[in-house]
C-alpha positions, 0 to 999 in steps of 0.5 A: 237197288243193286247189292254190292260187297260191303266194307265197314271200318270203325275209326276210334279215338277221334273227335267226331264232332268235327266230321261235318266241318272237315273240308278234306274229308268232304273232298275225299268222300266226293272223289271217291263217290265219283271214282265208284260212280253207280257201282257202289255207295259210301256212307261216313257217319259219326256214331250216336253212342260211341267216340268213332266214325263209321266208314262203309263202302260198297263196291263192285268188288270187295278189293275195291270196297276195301281200298276205298274204305281204307283211304277214307278211314286214313283221311278221317283219322288224320283229320280228326285226331 
């Protein structure tokens, strides 16, 4: 497995229970995964112990990882507030 630069953003103060049912979030994740191709990974998951969603992105460059992580974090904030 390739190692890539990683960015982690914790999105706080949201309703994490709706994460799996949000079509907009699922579509954005799919779009970003398509953009990355084989040059990165995305993980978006609800915390088991806190009221937050973790957005983790690995990409070939730290700039790409940061850009995609921020884009995903924003849609999570908007959809789950």
